[in-house]
Structures are given as C-alpha cells and as structure tokens.
C-alpha positions as CSV (number, residue, x, y, z in Angstrom):
1,X,-27.7,-57.6,-38.3
2,X,-30.3,-57.1,-35.6
3,X,-30.6,-57.2,-31.9
4,X,-32.1,-55.6,-28.8
5,X,-31.2,-54.3,-25.5
6,X,-32.2,-51.5,-23.2
7,X,-31.4,-47.9,-22.4
8,X,-32.0,-45.7,-19.4
9,X,-33.3,-42.1,-18.8
10,X,-30.6,-39.4,-19.1
11,X,-31.3,-37.9,-15.7
12,X,-30.3,-39.3,-12.3
13,X,-33.4,-39.3,-10.0
14,X,-31.3,-37.6,-7.3
15,X,-31.5,-33.9,-8.1
16,X,-32.0,-34.6,-11.8
17,X,-28.3,-34.8,-12.5
18,X,-27.0,-35.5,-16.0
19,X,-26.7,-39.3,-15.9
20,X,-25.8,-39.3,-19.6
21,X,-22.4,-37.6,-18.7
22,X,-21.5,-40.4,-16.3
23,X,-19.0,-43.2,-16.7
24,X,-20.3,-46.5,-18.2
25,X,-18.5,-49.7,-17.0
26,X,-20.0,-53.0,-18.2
27,X,-23.7,-52.7,-17.3
28,X,-23.3,-49.9,-14.7
29,X,-23.5,-46.2,-15.2
30,X,-22.3,-43.8,-12.5
31,X,-23.8,-40.3,-12.0
32,X,-21.0,-37.8,-12.4
33,X,-22.2,-35.5,-9.7
34,X,-22.7,-37.8,-6.7
35,X,-21.4,-41.2,-7.8
36,X,-24.7,-43.0,-7.6
37,X,-24.7,-46.2,-9.7
38,X,-27.4,-47.8,-11.8
39,X,-27.7,-51.0,-13.8
40,X,-28.4,-49.9,-17.4
41,X,-30.2,-53.1,-18.3
42,X,-32.7,-53.0,-15.4
43,X,-32.6,-49.4,-14.2
44,X,-32.1,-50.7,-10.6
45,X,-30.1,-48.6,-8.2
46,X,-26.8,-50.2,-7.0
47,X,-25.7,-47.5,-4.6
48,X,-29.2,-47.0,-3.2
49,X,-31.5,-49.9,-4.2
50,X,-34.7,-47.9,-3.6
51,X,-33.6,-45.3,-6.2
52,X,-34.2,-46.4,-9.9
53,X,-34.0,-44.8,-13.3
54,X,-36.5,-45.3,-16.1
55,X,-35.4,-48.2,-18.3
56,X,-36.6,-48.7,-21.9
57,X,-36.6,-51.6,-24.3
58,X,-34.7,-51.1,-27.5
59,X,-34.4,-52.9,-30.9
60,X,-31.6,-52.5,-33.4
61,X,-32.4,-53.3,-37.1
62,X,-30.0,-52.4,-39.9
63,X,-28.7,-48.9,-38.9
64,X,-31.8,-47.9,-36.9
65,X,-32.3,-48.0,-33.2
66,X,-35.9,-48.0,-31.9
67,X,-36.8,-47.2,-28.2
68,X,-40.1,-48.2,-26.7
69,X,-41.3,-45.6,-24.2
70,X,-44.6,-46.5,-22.5
71,X,-46.7,-43.4,-21.9
72,X,-48.2,-43.0,-18.4
73,X,-51.0,-40.6,-17.6
C-alpha cells in the first residue's frame, strides 16, 4: 500500500507556538495557544490568510513515511 500527502511544520508562525499540540479536524489544525487555524495540505492560514506554515510533500511506502524538505539558503 502506498500513497502521498503533506505535512506542516510543528511551530505556529505566531510566537513560534507548538502547532503540533493543536487539534486536527479534517484538513485544519488549530494552534492551541491562540486558536489560529491552518490548512494542513497547503499550509495556508485560515484565521489570518497572510500567515502561513511550512508545508512539505510526503510519500508513504510500506511502513515508511518520507518527507521532502527543500533546503533554502
């Protein structure tokens, strides 16, 4: 079984809050500190559209998940 998807950075761009501790509902994760919401497939801000989180492409093969993180200098 294989597939793909996306994942987002674990920190909310607002005050670097722990986004990974937030509630996930469908495609939306909510920051537990200030309730900012982000689409986990695109990284786009829902609460504040100008605020985005890093979004990474993933691939699932067998029991392994790979994440592509593009390095910027």
